[in-house]
DSSP file (Angstrom, degrees, kcal/mol; ACC not computed):
  #  RESIDUE AA STRUCTURE BP1 BP2  ACC     N-H-->O    O-->H-N    N-H-->O    O-->H-N    TCO  KAPPA ALPHA  PHI   PSI    X-CA   Y-CA   Z-CA
    1    1 A M              0   0    0      0, 0.0     2,-0.4     0, 0.0     0, 0.0   0.000 360.0 360.0 360.0 132.1   -5.0   22.6   13.2
    2    2 A R        -     0   0    0      1,-0.0     2,-0.2     3,-0.0     3,-0.0  -0.682 360.0-137.0 -87.6 134.9   -4.1   19.3   11.4
    3    3 A R        -     0   0    0     -2,-0.4     2,-0.1     1,-0.1     3,-0.1  -0.603  28.2 -97.9 -89.6 153.7   -2.3   19.6    8.1
    4    4 A A        -     0   0    0     -2,-0.2     2,-0.1     1,-0.1    -1,-0.1  -0.394  44.6-102.1 -67.9 143.7   -3.3   17.4    5.2
    5    5 A A        -     0   0    0      1,-0.1     2,-0.5    -2,-0.1    -1,-0.1  -0.419  33.4-119.1 -66.6 139.5   -1.2   14.3    4.6
    6    6 A K        -     0   0    0     -2,-0.1     2,-0.4    23,-0.1    -1,-0.1  -0.698  30.0-150.0 -80.3 127.3    1.4   14.6    1.9
    7    7 A R        -     0   0    0     -2,-0.5     2,-0.2     2,-0.0    41,-0.0  -0.791  16.0-116.0-100.8 141.1    0.7   12.0   -0.8
    8    8 A D    >   -     0   0    0     -2,-0.4     3,-2.0    39,-0.1     4,-0.4  -0.540  24.4-126.9 -70.2 140.3    3.5   10.5   -3.0
    9    9 A Y  T 3  S+     0   0    0      1,-0.3     4,-0.4    -2,-0.2     3,-0.4   0.748 107.8  60.8 -65.0 -21.4    2.9   11.4   -6.6
   10   10 A A  T 3> S+     0   0    0      1,-0.2     4,-2.0     2,-0.1    -1,-0.3   0.624  83.2  86.3 -75.7 -12.2    3.0    7.8   -7.7
   11   11 A E  H <> S+     0   0    0     -3,-2.0     4,-3.1     1,-0.2     5,-0.2   0.888  82.3  53.0 -61.1 -44.4    0.0    7.0   -5.5
   12   12 A A  H  > S+     0   0    0     -3,-0.4     4,-2.4    -4,-0.4    -1,-0.2   0.916 111.4  46.5 -59.4 -44.4   -2.7    7.9   -8.0
   13   13 A E  H  > S+     0   0    0     -4,-0.4     4,-2.0     2,-0.2    -1,-0.2   0.893 114.0  48.8 -63.8 -40.8   -1.2    5.6  -10.7
   14   14 A I  H  X S+     0   0    0     -4,-2.0     4,-2.3     2,-0.2    -2,-0.2   0.924 111.4  48.8 -66.1 -45.5   -0.8    2.8   -8.1
   15   15 A V  H  X S+     0   0    0     -4,-3.1     4,-2.6     1,-0.2     5,-0.2   0.914 110.4  51.8 -61.7 -43.1   -4.4    3.2   -6.8
   16   16 A N  H  X S+     0   0    0     -4,-2.4     4,-2.2    -5,-0.2    -1,-0.2   0.911 109.3  49.9 -59.5 -43.3   -5.7    3.1  -10.4
   17   17 A A  H  X S+     0   0    0     -4,-2.0     4,-1.0     2,-0.2    -1,-0.2   0.906 111.8  48.3 -63.2 -41.9   -3.8   -0.1  -11.2
   18   18 A L  H ><>S+     0   0    0     -4,-2.3     5,-2.2     1,-0.2     3,-0.6   0.922 112.0  48.7 -64.5 -44.0   -5.2   -1.8   -8.0
   19   19 A E  H ><5S+     0   0    0     -4,-2.6     3,-1.7     1,-0.2    -1,-0.2   0.849 105.4  57.7 -66.2 -34.0   -8.8   -0.7   -8.9
   20   20 A E  H 3<5S+     0   0    0     -4,-2.2    -1,-0.2     1,-0.3    -2,-0.2   0.780 103.1  54.9 -64.6 -25.8   -8.4   -2.0  -12.4
   21   21 A M  T <<5S-     0   0    0     -4,-1.0    -1,-0.3    -3,-0.6    -2,-0.2   0.273 126.7-104.9 -89.6  11.1   -7.6   -5.4  -10.9
   22   22 A K  T < 5S+     0   0    0     -3,-1.7    17,-0.3     1,-0.3     2,-0.3   0.720  73.8 143.4  73.5  24.8  -10.9   -5.1   -9.0
   23   23 A A      < -     0   0    0     -5,-2.2     2,-0.5    -6,-0.1    -1,-0.3  -0.648  49.5-128.8 -87.3 151.8   -9.3   -4.3   -5.6
   24   24 A T  E     -A   37   0A   0     13,-2.7    13,-3.0    -2,-0.3     2,-0.5  -0.870  26.6-162.1 -97.2 134.9  -11.0   -1.9   -3.2
   25   25 A V  E     -A   36   0A   0     -2,-0.5     2,-0.5    11,-0.2    11,-0.2  -0.975  13.2-174.1-127.2 128.8   -8.6    0.8   -2.0
   26   26 A Y  E     -A   35   0A   0      9,-2.6     9,-2.4    -2,-0.5     2,-0.4  -0.985  23.1-135.2-119.1 124.1   -8.9    3.1    1.0
   27   27 A R  E     -A   34   0A   0     -2,-0.5     2,-0.2     7,-0.2     7,-0.2  -0.660  23.9-167.5 -83.5 128.1   -6.4    5.9    1.4
   28   28 A L        -     0   0    0      5,-3.6    -1,-0.0    -2,-0.4     7,-0.0  -0.686  22.8-154.8-107.7 162.1   -5.0    6.2    5.0
   29   29 A D  S    S+     0   0    0      1,-0.5    -1,-0.1    -2,-0.2   -23,-0.1   0.753  70.5  60.3-100.2 -38.8   -3.0    9.0    6.5
   30   30 A Q  S    S-     0   0    0      1,-0.1    -1,-0.5     3,-0.1     2,-0.1  -0.975 106.3  -3.2-143.3 149.8   -1.3    6.9    9.3
   31   31 A P  S    S-     0   0    0      0, 0.0     2,-0.2     0, 0.0    31,-0.1  -0.975 128.8  -5.3 -85.7 -15.8    0.4    4.6    9.9
   32   32 A V  S    S-     0   0    0     -2,-0.1    14,-0.2    29,-0.1     3,-0.1  -0.769  70.5-108.8-130.5 178.8    0.7    3.6    6.2
   33   33 A D  S    S+     0   0    0     12,-0.3    -5,-3.6    -2,-0.2     2,-0.4   0.860  85.2  34.8 -82.0 -38.4   -0.8    4.9    2.9
   34   34 A L  E     -AB  27  45A   0     11,-2.8    11,-2.3    -7,-0.2     2,-0.5  -0.940  44.3-163.5-132.0 142.0   -3.2    2.2    1.7
   35   35 A L  E     -AB  26  44A   0     -9,-2.4    -9,-2.6    -2,-0.4     2,-0.5  -0.991  27.3-165.7-112.5 118.9   -5.7   -0.4    2.9
   36   36 A I  E     -AB  25  43A   0      7,-3.4     7,-2.6    -2,-0.5     2,-0.5  -0.910   8.7-162.2-113.6 128.9   -6.4   -2.7    0.0
   37   37 A G  E     +AB  24  42A   0    -13,-3.0   -13,-2.7    -2,-0.5     2,-0.3  -0.934  17.3 164.8-109.3 131.9   -9.2   -5.2   -0.1
   38   38 A Y  E >   - B   0  41A   0      3,-2.5     3,-1.4    -2,-0.5   -15,-0.1  -0.904  65.6 -22.7-151.3 118.7   -9.1   -8.1   -2.5
   39   39 A R  T 3  S-     0   0    0     -2,-0.3     3,-0.1   -17,-0.3   -16,-0.1   0.880 127.3 -44.9  50.1  47.6  -11.2  -11.2   -2.6
   40   40 A G  T 3  S+     0   0    0      1,-0.3     2,-0.3     0, 0.0    -1,-0.3   0.553 118.9 105.0  80.0   8.0  -12.1  -11.1    1.1
   41   41 A R  E <   -B   38   0A   0     -3,-1.4    -3,-2.5     2,-0.0     2,-0.4  -0.842  57.9-141.5-118.8 157.1   -8.6  -10.3    2.2
   42   42 A S  E     -B   37   0A   0     -2,-0.3     2,-0.4    -5,-0.2    -5,-0.2  -0.946  13.8-173.1-120.7 141.2   -7.0   -7.0    3.5
   43   43 A I  E     -B   36   0A   0     -7,-2.6    -7,-3.4    -2,-0.4     2,-0.4  -0.999  13.8-149.2-133.0 129.7   -3.5   -5.8    2.8
   44   44 A L  E     +B   35   0A   0     -2,-0.4     2,-0.3    25,-0.4    -9,-0.2  -0.817  26.8 177.7 -90.4 138.9   -1.8   -2.7    4.3
   45   45 A A  E     -B   34   0A   0    -11,-2.3   -11,-2.8    -2,-0.4     2,-0.4  -0.993  23.7-142.8-143.9 150.2    0.7   -1.1    1.9
   46   46 A E  E     -c   72   0B   0     25,-2.6    27,-3.3    -2,-0.3     2,-0.5  -0.902  15.5-145.3-109.4 140.7    3.0    1.9    1.9
   47   47 A V  E     +c   73   0B   0     -2,-0.4     2,-0.4    25,-0.2    27,-0.2  -0.918  20.8 174.5-107.4 130.0    3.5    4.0   -1.3
   48   48 A K        -     0   0    0     25,-2.1     2,-0.4    -2,-0.5     6,-0.1  -0.996  25.1-132.4-133.3 141.3    6.9    5.6   -1.9
   49   49 A T    >   -     0   0    0     -2,-0.4     3,-2.5     4,-0.1    26,-0.1  -0.776  66.9 -39.5 -93.3 133.4    8.0    7.5   -5.0
   50   50 A G  T 3  S-     0   0    0     -2,-0.4    -2,-0.1    24,-0.4    25,-0.0  -0.285 128.2 -15.4  57.0-124.6   11.4    6.5   -6.6
   51   51 A K  T 3  S+     0   0    0     -2,-0.1    -1,-0.3     2,-0.0    -2,-0.0   0.116  92.2 153.0 -99.6  20.6   13.9    5.8   -3.9
   52   52 A G    <   -     0   0    0     -3,-2.5     2,-0.3     1,-0.1    -4,-0.0  -0.142  34.0-139.3 -51.2 145.4   11.8    7.4   -1.1
   53   53 A K        -     0   0    0      1,-0.1     2,-0.1    -5,-0.0    -4,-0.1  -0.739  16.4 -99.3-112.1 156.8   12.5    6.0    2.3
   54   54 A L        -     0   0    0     -2,-0.3     2,-0.1     1,-0.1    -1,-0.1  -0.435  38.1-126.5 -68.3 144.3   10.3    5.1    5.2
   55   55 A N     >  -     0   0    0     -2,-0.1     4,-2.4     1,-0.1     5,-0.2  -0.397  31.6 -96.4 -85.1 173.1   10.1    7.6    8.0
   56   56 A E  H  > S+     0   0    0      1,-0.2     4,-2.4     2,-0.2     5,-0.2   0.879 123.7  50.8 -59.3 -41.9   10.8    6.7   11.7
   57   57 A N  H  > S+     0   0    0      1,-0.2     4,-2.3     2,-0.2    -1,-0.2   0.892 111.0  48.9 -64.5 -39.3    7.1    6.2   12.5
   58   58 A Q  H  > S+     0   0    0      2,-0.2     4,-2.8     1,-0.2     5,-0.2   0.910 110.4  50.7 -66.7 -41.9    6.6    3.9    9.5
   59   59 A I  H  X S+     0   0    0     -4,-2.4     4,-2.5     2,-0.2     5,-0.2   0.938 111.5  47.9 -60.9 -47.0    9.6    1.9   10.4
   60   60 A K  H  X S+     0   0    0     -4,-2.4     4,-1.7     2,-0.2    -2,-0.2   0.917 113.6  47.8 -60.6 -44.2    8.5    1.4   14.0
   61   61 A F  H  X S+     0   0    0     -4,-2.3     4,-1.5     2,-0.2     3,-0.2   0.953 112.8  46.8 -62.4 -50.0    5.0    0.5   12.9
   62   62 A I  H  < S+     0   0    0     -4,-2.8     3,-0.2     1,-0.2    -1,-0.2   0.887 112.5  50.5 -61.8 -40.1    6.1   -2.1   10.3
   63   63 A E  H  < S+     0   0    0     -4,-2.5    -1,-0.2    -5,-0.2    -2,-0.2   0.831 116.5  41.3 -66.3 -31.4    8.6   -3.6   12.7
   64   64 A S  H  < S+     0   0    0     -4,-1.7     2,-0.3    -3,-0.2    -1,-0.2   0.608  87.7 109.7 -92.8 -12.2    5.9   -4.0   15.4
   65   65 A W     <  -     0   0    0     -4,-1.5     3,-0.3    -3,-0.2     5,-0.1  -0.488  40.9-177.4 -72.0 125.7    3.0   -5.1   13.1
   66   66 A N        +     0   0    0     -2,-0.3    -1,-0.1     1,-0.2     3,-0.1   0.003  62.4  88.7-109.8  26.1    2.1   -8.8   13.6
   67   67 A G  S    S-     0   0    0      1,-0.4     2,-0.2     0, 0.0    -1,-0.2   0.175 100.3 -82.7-109.8  16.8   -0.5   -9.0   10.9
   68   68 A G  S    S-     0   0    0     -3,-0.3    -1,-0.4   -25,-0.1     2,-0.1  -0.585  71.3 -26.1 113.0-177.3    1.7   -9.9    8.0
   69   69 A D        -     0   0    0     -2,-0.2   -25,-0.4    -3,-0.1    -3,-0.0  -0.347  44.3-150.1 -71.7 150.9    4.0   -8.2    5.5
   70   70 A I        -     0   0    0    -27,-0.1   -25,-0.2    -5,-0.1    -2,-0.0  -0.912  21.5-149.5-120.7 100.4    3.4   -4.5    4.6
   71   71 A P        -     0   0    0      0, 0.0   -25,-2.6     0, 0.0     2,-0.6  -0.311   6.8-133.9 -71.9 153.0    4.7   -4.1    1.0
   72   72 A I  E     -c   46   0B   0    -27,-0.2     2,-0.5   -25,-0.1   -25,-0.2  -0.944  20.6-157.7-105.3 120.0    6.1   -0.9   -0.3
   73   73 A L  E     +c   47   0B   0    -27,-3.3   -25,-2.1    -2,-0.6     3,-0.1  -0.868  24.4 163.0-103.2 126.6    4.7    0.0   -3.7
   74   74 A R        +     0   0    0     -2,-0.5   -24,-0.4   -27,-0.2     2,-0.3   0.610  66.0  19.8-113.2 -21.8    6.7    2.3   -6.0
   75   75 A T  S  > S-     0   0    0    -26,-0.1     4,-1.5     1,-0.1    -1,-0.2  -0.903  79.4-104.6-142.7 168.2    5.0    1.7   -9.4
   76   76 A S  H  > S+     0   0    0     -2,-0.3     4,-2.4     1,-0.2     5,-0.2   0.833 120.9  59.9 -65.1 -31.0    1.8    0.4  -10.9
   77   77 A D  H  > S+     0   0    0      1,-0.2     4,-2.8     2,-0.2    -1,-0.2   0.893 101.7  53.1 -62.4 -38.9    3.7   -2.7  -11.8
   78   78 A D  H  > S+     0   0    0      2,-0.2     4,-2.2     1,-0.2    -1,-0.2   0.907 109.2  49.5 -60.0 -41.0    4.5   -3.2   -8.1
   79   79 A A  H  X S+     0   0    0     -4,-1.5     4,-2.1     2,-0.2    -2,-0.2   0.919 111.7  47.1 -65.0 -44.4    0.7   -3.0   -7.4
   80   80 A I  H  X S+     0   0    0     -4,-2.4     4,-2.5     1,-0.2     5,-0.2   0.923 112.7  49.6 -63.3 -44.7   -0.1   -5.5  -10.2
   81   81 A N  H  X S+     0   0    0     -4,-2.8     4,-2.5     1,-0.2     5,-0.2   0.872 107.8  55.3 -62.5 -37.1    2.6   -7.9   -8.9
   82   82 A L  H  X S+     0   0    0     -4,-2.2     4,-2.6    -5,-0.2     5,-0.2   0.953 111.1  42.9 -60.1 -50.2    1.2   -7.6   -5.4
   83   83 A I  H  X S+     0   0    0     -4,-2.1     4,-2.6     1,-0.2    -2,-0.2   0.919 115.8  47.3 -65.7 -43.8   -2.3   -8.6   -6.4
   84   84 A T  H  X S+     0   0    0     -4,-2.5     4,-1.9     2,-0.2    -1,-0.2   0.892 113.8  48.5 -67.5 -37.4   -1.1  -11.5   -8.7
   85   85 A T  H  X S+     0   0    0     -4,-2.5     4,-1.9    -5,-0.2    -2,-0.2   0.934 114.8  44.3 -65.4 -46.3    1.3  -12.8   -6.0
   86   86 A W  H  X S+     0   0    0     -4,-2.6     4,-2.2    -5,-0.2    -2,-0.2   0.867 109.9  56.6 -67.4 -35.6   -1.4  -12.7   -3.3
   87   87 A E  H  X S+     0   0    0     -4,-2.6     4,-0.8    -5,-0.2    -1,-0.2   0.918 109.4  45.6 -61.3 -42.8   -3.9  -14.2   -5.6
   88   88 A Q  H  < S+     0   0    0     -4,-1.9     3,-0.4     1,-0.2    -1,-0.2   0.875 111.3  53.1 -66.4 -37.6   -1.7  -17.2   -6.2
   89   89 A R  H  < S+     0   0    0     -4,-1.9    -2,-0.2     1,-0.2    -1,-0.2   0.864 113.2  43.3 -65.3 -36.4   -0.9  -17.4   -2.4
   90   90 A W  H  <        0   0    0     -4,-2.2    -1,-0.2     1,-0.2    -2,-0.2   0.566 360.0 360.0 -87.5  -9.0   -4.7  -17.5   -1.6
   91   91 A A     <        0   0    0     -4,-0.8    -1,-0.2    -3,-0.4    -2,-0.1   0.508 360.0 360.0 -67.3 360.0   -5.6  -20.0   -4.4
């Protein structure tokens, strides 16, 4: 029997901030927490609460991922900064 993924308590606030910025958010269980769609682009992101650290599987995945950066979001401000930074990059 598979157990439900443990969600960081900051995740709901972060997802709300992303959705308010008109991003589409899909919650993942593995290898990271979020798949974010914004203006035709996709971003993988990990959510951590406070000083939470990546687990061994997450570290291995992020180190091996050749599809770009995988940001770690800890607050809704991090989520807003992510979208505004990427928006400027894609402009």
